[in-house]
Every structure is written in C-alpha cells, then in structure tokens.
GUNUVEX-944941 format. One record per residue: residue in three letters; x, y, z negated of N, C-alpha, C in turn. Coordinates in steps of 0.001 Angstrom, whole numbers, plus 524288, in hexadecimal, padded with zeros to 5 digits. Last residue first. Layout:
alaXYZXYZXYZ;...
***
This chain:
lys824688E9F27FC26823A38EB457F6A281E358EA027F4F6;arg82BF48E1A2804408272C8E49980330826AD8E5847FD62;thr839348E3C4807C68352D8E099805578306F8E3FF80430;arg83D698E7D28145483CDD8E89E80EB1838AA8E4FE80CA5;ser845ED8E7FC81E6B8418C8E50C81C338419F8E5CE81644;gly84EA48ED35821D8849938EF2F82345845068EC1D8211B;arg857348E270823A6856648E81082309850E18E975824C1;arg85C8D8D81A81DB0858098D9B1820C68570D8DF6F81FB6;val867CF8D0C781E268657C8D59F81C43861078D71481FEA;pro868068C2EF81BA5868958C76481F34865B58CC2581D0E;ala86E1E8BD9881039869778BE6B8136086A428C315816F8;pro87ACC8B776810A4877138BB4780E8F872888BC1081258;ala87C628A95F8113387D3E8AE9481371879498B26E81118;thr8794589FE880DD287CD38A2BE80A6887DDF8A83C80C66;phe8739389AB781522870A189D31810EA874228A04080D30;asp874398992D821C1877DD89A5381D88874F189D5D81956;pro86D0A88EA2827E186DD2894208269187189894C0821ED;val870CE885798310C86FFC8863182B75870F088BEB82A18;asp873A48846583B4B86E108849D83A3286CDA8855C83467;ala87E6B8839D83B4F87C028883C83D9F87641888B583C31;ala8850487FAF82FA28821387E5E8345987F248832D8363F;pro89113885A082BAA88BA68841982AB7888E5882FB82FDF;ala89D8687FAB82CD2899FD883CC82E88894658820D82D85;gln8A5E087BFC822B58A21687A578269689E7D87EDF827DE;pro8B35E87EB48218C8AE0187FB881FDF8AA4287E2E82436;glu8BD7F875B68202B8BA77878BE823E68B4F7879BF821C8;asp8C10F86F61818228C34887492818B98C0068780681C49;glu8BCF8865A1818BD8BAD8868FD814A48BCCE86E9581526;ser8B96285F64824628BD6B8620F821738BAE3865AC81D6C;glu8B26885373824E18B2AF8590C825DD8B6CA85B8682259;pro8B6838474F82A418B52C84A87825B08B5DF8504E826F2;glu8B05D841A2835318B4F484443833228B36B8478982E6C;asp8A9C583580834578A99383B29835048AE7383D93832A4;thr8AB0C82B7C830D88AD5282CC5835E78AD2B832A0836F5;glu8A57382AC5827B68AB1D82ADE827588ADA482C6882C83;ser89B3182A0B82AA789CDB82EE1828248A2CC82F39827C6;asp89B1481FF082EDB899AB824608321E89BA38297782FBF;thr89D95819C68264E8A14B81A1282A9E8A00D81EA082E2F;gln894D281ABA82007899BF81CE781E3A89D9B81D65822BB;asp88D1F8156B8258C88C7981AFB8249C8919C81D8582302;glu890EA80B36824FF8909F80DD882A0E8901F813B882966;ala88FB58086681ABA8950A8094D81C8E8950280C10821D5;pro8853280628819658871780B338178B88CA180C6081955;asp87DE8800F682389882948001782070884A28055781E88;glu8700E7FFB482359874C58024A82523879488013D82166;asp867B97FB6F81E3286A577F8418221686F867FA9D823D0;glu8639980326818118665F7FEF38156A8696B7FB9F81947;ala85ECA8095481F6D8632B80B9081C91866468074E819C4;ala856748035D822B185AC6804208265785F93806408238D;asp8524A7FA85818928522B7FF8C81B3E856E27FFF181ED8;gln84EB47ED2981A44852057F1308180B8516D7F62681B26;thr844A17E45A81680847327E77481A7C84A567EBBB817D8;gly8468E7D88080ED8843F77DD528106F846D67E010814CB;ser849867D0378083884D827D35F80AC884B3D7D88780C96;gly842467C9C3803E8843D07CE57800DE847D87D1BB80388;asp83DF47C1AC80929842C87C08780668844DB7C53B80364;ala835757C64380E088346C7C2B7809AF8395D7C18980699;asp8384C7D3EF81091837C67CE768120C836E37CB2780D33;ser8307A7DF5580DAF835577DC4F80D868343B7D6B380F0C;ala82B2A7EAD18134A82A5B7E5728117C82F857E284811A5;glu82EDF7F76F80E9682E7B7F3A1812C582DEB7EE2C81080;pro826BF7FFA78068E82B957FCA58076482AAE7F89B80BA7;glu8204E80AEF80B8B81FE6805B680954824F7802C380A4F;pro821D781822807DD82302813F780B96822D680EA8808EA;val8171A81EF48031581C1481C918019A81D2A8183E8058C;leu811548290F80B178113A823FC80883816B5822248073A;cys811EE831AF8111680F698325380BF880F8982D52808C3;his815E082EB281A848193A8320681755816EF832E7811E6;asp80DE98298881FA1811D38265781CF1815508299B81961;gly801A58307F81D4A8065B82F298203580A2A82C0181CF1;val7F47382D1E81BF27F93E82EC0819507FDE482CFC81C91;lys7EC6B828B5820DA7EBEE82E5081FE07F0EB8309381D8E;gly7EEC781E518211D7EE5E82100826187EDCA826E182583;glu7E7CB81BE9815A37EBA4819F58195F7EAB781C8481EA4;ala7DFD581EA980F307E3A3822B9810687E7D0820E781440;trp7DA08815F980D197D77E81A1C8101E7DB5881E58811CA;glu7E0B180FFC806B67DFAF80E5880C147DD65812BF80F5A;pro7E9E3817E87FF327E505814F77FFEF7E41C813C0805B3;leu7F677816A27FAB27F388818A77FF1E7EE8A815707FFBA;glu7F940818AC7ED2D7F8BF815417F1AF7F54E817C87F5D4;asp8022E821F27E78D7FCDD820087E85C7FCB681CA37ED43;gly80C2B825EB7E81680B7D820F77E55E8060381EC27E5E1;pro808BD833407E78980CAE82F527E8E280BFF82A687E592;ala7FAA4834C77E8637FFBD836227E639803BE832107E806;phe7EFF1839F67EF797F326835737EE1A7F871837647EC42;ala7E2F683EEC7EFC47E88E83FC57EEF67EB3A83AB27ED57;val7D91E841D67F8347DB0583DAB7F4C87E0E983E457F47D;ala7CEA784A477FA8F7D450849AB7FA777D5C7845727F67F;gln7C37A8471D802067C5D7848097FCE57CBB6847127FD4D;phe7BEAC843CE80B197BE8D8495D809D27C05F84A8E80442;asp7C1DE8391C80B5B7BC5E83A9780AC47BBD38402C808BD;arg7CE1883C8E808457CAC5837EE808BC7C5348399A80792;met7DA6F841C280B237D4CD842B480AE27D1EC83D8D80BB5;leu7E5E9841678030C7E2F783FCC807A37DD36840FF806CD;val7F216845237FED57EC87846237FE227E9D6844DC80344;val7FD67840747F8647FA5E840BF7FD347F4B2841C67FBC2;his80A4A8404E7F3C8804E5841DD7F2C68021A842A37F7FA;thr811AC834E97F8008111383A6C7F6D080B5A83B947F59B;ala8112882AA87FA338163E82C937F86D815E8832427F6B8;phe8079E820A67F839808E78260A7F98580E2E8278C7F73C;val8089B813D57FD638088D817367F8C380A3181CAA7FA6C;ala8022C808B4803138053D80D7C8038880479810E47FEAE;met8035A7FB6E8000080000800008000080385804CC80000;
***
C-alpha cells in the first residue's frame, strides 16, 4: 500500500481531505496523487534474499578514484578567476544618482 511522503490535500465529494506524511493512500485517491507525493516502495527481493541492487552499489569505487587521479592538480599559487556567470557580491553597490527614497 502506498504511503504519503508529504502533506497533501485532496477534494472528495466537494470536501477537502487532508493527509499527513505516513498516512496510507486510500483507493479513491489513487490516480489523483503524483509519485512525488508518495514514499517510494522498496523493490521486491528474490526468495534467496539477494534482491536487486542499486546502480550505485554496482559501480566500483576504485574507478571513481582513478578518474580524479588522472586530472592534473591545480596550482595553489595561481589565483582562480571567478566564473563569468557568477556575480561579484563583494564589490560595492553602484551609485545611483537622481533617485531619492520617498518620504
């Protein structure tokens, strides 16, 4: 049975019905609620208990380390230039002339 992951309010017979996280999804509400509002159900496991594994568990952590080791280390002496799309919030605000605050 599906369980809500967040607060949800649905209309039933012109009345609002509220559900809290952990409440079970009633039959009349199936199809009215998206998957993003429900707790994901665990995948079914085999009879021997092995079950299916996530893709993250299948990957070898040593592969991730070799990729990062091949990159050249950055020099600490050279200052890095800020990215062009990131604004500089440390700069003083521009001076606006002719605009006064209302009294």
